[in-house]
C-alpha positions in Angstrom: 29.2 25.5 -38.4 28.3 25.2 -34.8 24.7 24.1 -35.4 26.0 21.5 -37.8 28.4 20.3 -35.1 25.7 20.4 -32.5 23.1 18.5 -34.6 25.9 15.9 -35.6 26.8 15.4 -31.9 22.9 15.2 -30.8 22.4 12.6 -33.5 25.3 10.2 -31.9 23.7 10.3 -28.6 20.1 9.5 -30.0 21.7 6.7 -32.1 23.3 4.8 -29.0 22.2 1.5 -28.4 22.8 -1.1 -25.7 25.2 -4.1 -26.9 27.2 -6.6 -25.1 30.5 -5.0 -25.7 29.6 -1.5 -24.2 32.9 0.7 -23.7 31.8 1.8 -20.2 31.0 -0.2 -17.3 27.2 0.6 -15.8 27.6 1.9 -12.2 25.8 0.2 -9.4 22.4 1.5 -8.0 20.3 0.9 -5.2 16.9 1.1 -7.3 16.5 -2.7 -8.7 14.6 -1.6 -11.6 18.2 -0.4 -13.1 19.2 -4.2 -13.2 16.5 -5.2 -15.0 16.2 -2.9 -18.6 12.7 -2.7 -19.6 11.5 -1.2 -22.8 9.9 -2.1 -26.4 12.1 -4.2 -28.2 14.6 -5.3 -25.5 15.7 -8.9 -25.9 18.3 -11.2 -24.4 19.8 -14.6 -25.8 20.8 -16.9 -23.1 23.0 -20.1 -23.8 22.2 -23.1 -21.3 25.2 -25.3 -20.0 25.1 -28.9 -19.7 25.9 -30.7 -16.1 29.1 -29.3 -14.6 28.4 -26.2 -16.5 31.1 -26.7 -19.2 29.6 -27.4 -22.2 26.8 -25.5 -24.5 23.5 -27.4 -24.3 21.2 -25.1 -26.1 20.0 -21.8 -26.6 16.8 -19.6 -25.9 15.6 -15.8 -26.6 13.6 -13.7 -24.3 12.0 -10.4 -25.3 10.0 -7.5 -24.3 6.8 -7.4 -26.2 5.3 -4.3 -25.1 3.9 -1.9 -22.1 0.9 -3.2 -20.2 -1.2 -2.5 -17.6 -2.3 -5.5 -15.4 -4.0 -5.4 -11.8 -3.6 -1.7 -11.4 0.3 -1.7 -12.5 2.1 -0.6 -14.9 5.0 -2.5 -16.6 6.3 -4.7 -19.5 5.3 -8.2 -21.0 8.1 -10.4 -21.5 7.9 -13.2 -23.8 10.2 -16.4 -24.6 10.5 -16.2 -28.2 8.8 -19.3 -29.9 6.3 -19.7 -27.1 3.1 -17.8 -25.8 4.6 -17.9 -21.9 3.9 -14.1 -21.2 5.3 -12.9 -17.9 4.2 -9.4 -16.9 7.5 -7.4 -15.0 7.0 -4.2 -13.2 8.4 -2.2 -10.4 6.4 -1.2 -7.1 8.7 0.8 -4.4 11.6 -1.0 -3.9 10.7 -4.1 -5.7 10.9 -5.8 -9.2 8.0 -8.2 -9.6 7.5 -10.7 -12.2 4.0 -12.7 -12.8 3.6 -15.5 -15.2 0.1 -14.4 -17.1 -1.1 -17.6 -18.5 -0.7 -19.9 -15.3 -1.7 -17.3 -12.8 0.8 -18.2 -10.2 2.0 -16.2 -7.4 4.2 -13.2 -7.9 8.1 -13.6 -8.0 10.0 -10.8 -6.1 13.0 -11.3 -8.5 15.0 -8.3 -6.9 14.5 -6.1 -4.1 16.2 -2.8 -3.1 18.7 -1.6 -1.9 20.6 -3.6 -4.3 23.8 -4.3 -2.1 25.4 -6.9 0.0 22.7 -8.1 2.8 19.7 -7.3 1.4 17.1 -10.3 2.4 13.6 -10.8 1.0 11.2 -14.0 0.2 8.1 -14.7 -1.7 6.3 -18.0 -2.1 8.8 -20.0 -3.4 12.2 -19.2 -2.4 14.3 -16.9 0.0 16.9 -14.6 -1.2 20.1 -12.8 -0.2 22.2 -10.4 -2.0 25.6 -11.6 -1.3 27.4 -8.5 -2.4 28.6 -6.7 -5.7 31.3 -8.7 -7.9 32.5 -8.8 -11.2 31.5 -12.0 -13.0 33.4 -13.8 -16.2 31.1 -15.8 -18.2 32.2 -19.3 -19.1 31.4 -19.5 -22.8 32.9 -16.2 -24.1 35.0 -14.9 -21.4 33.5 -11.8 -21.1 33.4 -9.9 -17.7 30.9 -7.8 -16.1 31.5 -5.6 -13.5 29.1 -4.4 -10.6 27.0 -7.6 -10.7 24.8 -8.1 -7.8 25.1 -11.7 -6.6 21.9 -13.1 -5.4 21.6 -16.4 -3.6 18.2 -18.2 -3.7 17.2 -21.1 -1.4 14.2 -23.1 -2.0 11.4 -22.6 0.9 10.7 -26.3 0.4 13.0 -28.3 2.7 12.9 -31.3 0.0 14.5 -29.3 -2.7 17.7 -28.4 -1.1 19.6 -27.1 -4.3 20.6 -23.5 -4.5 20.9 -21.0 -7.4 23.0 -18.4 -7.7 21.9 -15.2 -10.0 24.4 -12.2 -11.4 22.5 -9.4 -12.3 24.1 -6.6 -14.0 23.1 -2.6 -14.2 21.7 -2.0 -17.7 22.0 -5.7 -18.6 19.8 -7.9 -16.5 20.6 -11.2 -15.3 24.0 -12.5 -17.1 24.3 -15.6 -15.1 22.7 -18.3 -13.0 23.8 -21.6 -11.6 22.3 -24.0 -9.6 24.4 -26.4 -7.7 23.5 -29.2 -5.3 24.5 -29.8 -1.6 28.0 -30.4 -2.6 28.2 -27.2 -4.3 28.5 -29.1 -8.0 27.3 -27.3 -10.9 24.0 -29.1 -12.4 22.4 -26.4 -14.4 23.6 -23.0 -15.7 22.8 -20.1 -18.2 24.7 -17.4 -19.2 23.8 -14.1 -21.6 25.5 -14.3 -24.8 23.7 -11.1 -26.3 21.3 -8.1 -25.1 20.0 -5.5 -27.5 17.8 -2.6 -27.1 16.4 -3.4 -30.7 15.6 -7.0 -30.9 14.8 -8.5 -34.5 13.3 -12.0 -34.5 15.7 -14.3 -36.0 
């Protein structure tokens, strides 16, 4: 009888999957890789918001399409569903990198540890600053995520003065992104509608 109960409990653990309504809140960690789940068949659905970030404009899907090795680094390829725009995502030391495979642009350093307020970094495009960890409530579905790392991105080109704010949540990835103009008025945004570790194309 004990063996049957043990097997039952083990099967429950093995069938656990990520979903948007997980019962426990993931805890913050210094490791940036923890804020971007990477595994075969992981997928995200995002909702784009219109100007002033109040109305739904459109949606798009992103999924991980497989483990890969490029430039001597092992990571995962990410694909916008319905396109051939592949991005290679990998972690090196305390930095989470992404590289557009098709266009050969320089690397983005999308998140750098330790993931806590005050961490600063830059790449060829932006300067980044983690403002701190906070709870963030999404506009469309009202869902609240705890322990979100709020990142402020400023363009290194002074002719592009808009600021972008991103919220990264452990085990879910980026759940919200807002671009504001110099008066802090929202001009563009996206929010996570759905995340799964077992993506199936619609």
